[in-house]
N, C-alpha and C positions, 0 to 999 in steps of 0.2 A: 304510429301502430301500423297495422296492418288491413289494405283496402281491400283485400280481393282473396277468395280460397287459394287462387294461382298463386298470390305472393306467400302466403302462409306455407302453399307445400314446398315452394324455394329455399323456405328460411327453416320449417321444422323436417320437411322430407329427405334431407341426405345426412342423419344422423350419424354422426361421428361412430356411435356405438352400434349403428348398425352394419358397417361395412365388416365385412369377411365373418360374419355370422351366416349362419344357413337359419333363419329365423322361420322356416316351416317345418324343422323337426324338432319335436317333443318329448321331452322323456315319460315315460310310463311309471305310474305309481301303482303298487299292489299293497296297501296294508289292510290286512284283516283284523276288522275290528269285530271283536265278540260282545253281547251286549245280553246282561239278562237283569230282574228285579228283584231285591233281596226280599226275603217273609216279611222282612219292618219295613219296606217300602221303599228301599233306595236304589235308584238305577244306576247300573253298572257299565262302562266299557272298559274293555280291556284289550290289549295287543300283547302278544308274545313276541319279545323279542330276546334270541338266546346269544349276542353277539357278546354282550358283557355282563360280570356279575353283577346285576344292578337291577333296585327294583325302584319305580318311583310312583307313589301314590299322592294323587289331588283329590282332598275333597274340596267342592265349592258347593257351599250352603246359601239357599237365598235370604241372606240374614244380612245384607249391606244396608248402605246408609235411609236408602227410602222405607225401609221397614220402620225406622226409627218414628215412634207416634208421639211419646212425652218419657224422658225431656230427650230432646237434639243431642245427641253424642253418646245415646245408648247403646247403639251397634259397633260405633267402634270400642268403646271402653270393652264391652262384652269381649270380643274379640282378642284385643290387646292384653287382656288379664287372662287368656288360658294358658300360656306360660309360665306364668306367676304364682304355680305352685297349685296341686291337687289335692285332694283327699287322702293321697297317698305319699306324695312325693313333696318338697319343698321346691321352689325356683332352681335354688342351687344343685339341689338332687339332680333335677331332671336337665339342666345345663350339663352338669356333669356328667351324668348315665348317656346322655347325648354323644358328648364328647370321646367318651373313652368308645363307643362304638364307632364311631366313624361317620354318623349319620348325622343329616341334616334338615331342621326343620324350619320353614320358612310360612310366613304368615301375612295377609295385604286383608285390606278393605276397597270394596268400589262401590259404586251406585246400587246396584243390583245385585250385586253377592259378598261374603266372605270367604275366603279363600286360605284352606290350610296343607301343606305340602309336605311329604316326608320321602328322604331318599336314602336306601339305604343297600349295603352289600346284600346280594341274594342268601347269602351261606345262610341256614337257621339259625345257627350257633351267633349271628347278628341280627338277622331279621326278625328273629321271633321276639325277643327283647328291646327292639328298637320299637316293633310295631305294639307290643304292649304298651311301652310308654307313649306313645304317640296315643294310643286311644285312650289312655288314661287322663291324658292331659285333654283333649278333646271333649269325652264324655263326664269328666267329674269334678272339673274346675272347683277349687277350695273359695277363689273369690272373697282374700282376706282385706281386709280394712285399710290394713297397713299399706299392701302392695294397691289399693285403689289409690289412694291418696299420690303414690308416687307415677303413676301412671295418666292419672288426671292431669296433672302438674307436664307429663311429655305430652299429653296430646294437646294443650291448649298451646306448650311453645312451638309444636309443628303446626298446628293451623297459625299461628301466628307468623310462622317463616313462611307457609304458602301462599298466606296472604301479601305477603310484601315481594312475592316473585313475581315482578312482570308480567310472565308469559302465562302462569298458573292464575294470576289473577284476572287477567282478562278473559280465560275459560269461563272462569266462575260467573263474571259476570253476563258471559252471552247466556250460560245454563240458567242463571236466577231471570233473565230477560223472558226471555223464548219459554220456558216453564213455569212462569209465576205463578203460583197457585197450586202446584201439581209436587210431587215429592221429589223428580228431578229437579228443581228449584233450587234444592239446596246441596251443591254439589259436594260442598265440604262437611255435611253431615252436622258436626257439630257444631255449639254456640258456648260461649264461656258461662252463660248463666244455665245453660243445660247440662252443663259436662259436671258443673259444681253441685248438681242437685240429683247426679245419679247415685242410688244407694245399693249397698250389697243385695238387698231384696229387687230391686230392680234388675240388677243383674243375674240372678237366679231365675226369676219369671223369664227374662227375654231367652236365656240358655234353653231352658225348658222348654219352649216353645220353638224358635228359631233353628234351634241346633237338633232338631230332631230328624229322625230317619228317613222319613219321608219329605223332607224338605232339603234331602241331599242329591247331588248327581256324584258319582264318584269315579274318576280314571285311574286305572290301574296298567301300566308300562314295564315289562321288563321279562327278568330271568325266571320266568313261572310257568308251571302247566295252567291250563284252564283248570283243571280241578283246586290247585294250590290256589289260584286267583279268586275263585268262588269263597274258599274257606277264608280268605283274608278280608273279602269284603264283607262277609257275615260275621265275621268276628267285630270288625269296627262298627257296623249297623245296626246289630243286637246290642249294643252297648250304648247305643245313643237313647235319648229320651223318643217317645214315638207319638203320631197321634196330630199332628201339625202341620200344613203345606201353606207357605207364603199365597195369597190370592193375587189375581192378576191386578194391574196396576190400572187406574182410571185411563182415559186417553188423553193426550196431551191437549192445553188449549191451542185455540186458532193463534196462528203466528201473526205477529205484528213487526215492523221494520223498525230501526231505532239506530241512533247515535250516540255511543254512550263514551266518556272521559271520564278517565279517573286520574288524577294530579298524584303524581308521583315524584319526587326529584329521581335524577340518572343522567346519564350521558346518552342512553339512546332508549326510543319508547319500544314495547311491545304492539302489533298490532295485529288484529283478528277479524276476519270476514267471517260469520256465521250464517248457514242458512239451514231450516228446517228440514229433515229428511225422515218424513216416518214412512221408510221404507225397512221393514225387517230384511236379516241377513239369508233368511231361508227363501225369500220372493226370488221367483224366476229371473227379475231383472236387476237384482243386485250386483251380479259378478259385472254387469255393463259398466255401473255406476263405478265399481271398483277399478275397471280398467280407464274409466275417465279421469279419476280423482289420480290415477298412475302417470296417464300422461301429461297431468296438469303441473303436479307437485311431488314428482320423485324421481331424485338423482338430479345431476348437475345440467342435464338437457331437458330438461322438464320445461314445459311452456312458462310457467311464473319464473322458473331459475334464469331460463334465457333472457328475458326481458328485464327483469328486476336487478339481476346478478350482473350479468354477463354484459349486457347491453348498456345499463345504467347506472351499476355501481350501488346500488341504492341499498343491499344488505347482504350477509355473508350467507344468507340462508333462508329460503322458503318453502312450505310445504303444505299437503293439505292431508287433512284426517276424515276419515269415515268414524261415524260414532253410531253405530245401530243398536238400539236400546228396545227393549220390548213394547212400550208403548209408545215410542217415535226416536229418532236421532236426531243426528246435527251431522251436515258437511261444513268443514271449517278450512280457512286459510290464514295459516300463520306465519308473521315474519318480524324480524327487527329492523327499526328504520331509524335514522337522524329525528330529532323529534322537530324539525322545521320540515320534514317533506313527510307526516305521517298524511296530513289530506291530500297532495300531489298522490302519494303510492297506494293510497284507498281507493281513489278514482280510477288510475291506472289497473289496479285487479280488477275492480268492477268491469270495466271495457274490457280486460282480456277473458274474464268469465262470460260475458255478454256474448263475443264471437264465439267464444268454444262453444256454447252450448247452442248457438244458432249452427255454426259450420259444422262442427264435430270434429274428429281427430283423422289426419291422413291414415291411409293404409299401413306406412311406414313405422309411425309413432304407435300404432296398435300392436305391430308387432314387436317393438321393442317391448314395450309395455308386457307385452304375454311372456317374454322371455325374462324378464324380472321379476314377475308373478311366479313363472315356475322355479327358479331359483331360488328364490324366498320359502317355496314348497318343498323343494327338494331337500333344502337345508333345515327345514322344519322337521322332514321326517325322518332324518338323518340321523338324530340323536335322541336319546330315550326321553331327556327331560322336555326339550321341547317339543316333543311328539305329545307326550302325556299334557303339557300345556296346550297344546294345538289342540287336543282331544275334548279337553276340558271346554275350552272356548266354542268349539263348534256344538258339542252336548247342550251349553249353554242356549247357544242359538237354534237350538231345534233344528240341527242338519241331519240328513238321514246319515246310515252308518256307511254308506260307501260314498259319500260327499267326497275322500280324498282323493278317491280313485279316478273319479269322473270329473274333478273341479278343471281340470285342464285341459281335458278334450271338450270341456262346455264354454269356455274361455276363447277356445280355438274358436269356435263356429261364428263367433261374434264378429260383425261386420260395421265397420265406421257408422252406416246406416241405422245402426241398432243402438250401438252406442248415443248418436245423437239422440235417437229417440229417445232412450233412457233419460236422459238428461232434460231432455226438453218437457218429459213429464212429471218430473220429481225435482227440479232445481227450477226455484222460481226468486229472480233476483227482487222480485217487489217485495219482498220479506226479510231482505240482509239486514243484518244486525253488525253495526260496525263498531269493534271496541279499541279504544286504545289506551295504555296505561304508562304516563309518563310523564314531562315538567310541559308547562303551555309554554308555548313559544310561538314567534309571529311566524306564520307558513309562508316558505318561499315555492317559485315553480322548480321541477323537477329538471334535473341537468339533460342537455341532449342524448339521444341513445347514440351508442357509437354504434356503426355499421359493420 
């Protein structure tokens, strides 16, 4: 361990990736985001991008697993049933039409939202039928009983696989503990009993409510004019049910620390440290916390990687994650380790975190983190599909329309003292939740660090 700031500066201040870089030069991003609300109540964001003849459409409904009331699994089943046939086409016809048009349809469910996306060529001969098919699929699902039984079986199999995956199981346990009694406390959403109980009527009722135009945020990016994008958004929005919007979730419960051990056979253990992070992503202090996370656990030269992998050979990788949610989120550190070193590595991570929270990053670390974030953002806006996904996430977070254009400037203004102060205000190790998933073995001292 390192006993002083001076020692830390000597180890972390001379980062290899900083050498030869002009770390004070930042690219500028100019992304013109146009926004409107359709007459049916859908909020829309649009970026005109003429470089490729492609259009990306993302629909993000507040229809995630937190909207499950009864039975658990209803939100996931509703989403997964949308491409299992509509009132106009069978599932096979839907798939064949999309393939013939060369259009790509994707869907995904998370805690707070269900997302559907369409990628199509912008030529009217392709886009118009693809959009009609997409709209019909989302707005008029058939919810056939034969398809429902098949999708139920698939969902239960996927849930069982997730539960056996050590890293995913560790995340689930952290959520269950920190958000006990809250909708966030069911990270997988579905239960076997709940999935089995879902009926066709349950699906229709949930769809009529959660897939309404006023419960939707839409993003359109691509080779369209503003007028064409407005017509596209209106076509989708008017086809959907109307009149319902998800209510804000209750505040998360007060956090308590814990150590959770899940017995599971395997050659390694998944380890996780979680801290409550009740800071929304549009909070002015959130960028400082993103920088802190980047310095700690992003890349081979992050503090945790240097200490756990390079100096001690404990793991192939360790990373930090920020999970901002509407009602309260998480900051986590994740790594895999030999079962005999679970306790020792957990203690080491706590010590490193405590030192970092107390002392903050060096200026050199902060500059490298800024360049990494800049690179991520530039890559994100360079491709239409990535830009659409990024814009959808920023919309969900409640970020302003000029967020992309001002973000790099805002993180460039942050000092090591700003980052340290933000961590000290929002990260409290007294509420640490330690989770490990793996076999129980006698714990051994950590190997001595390589200098």
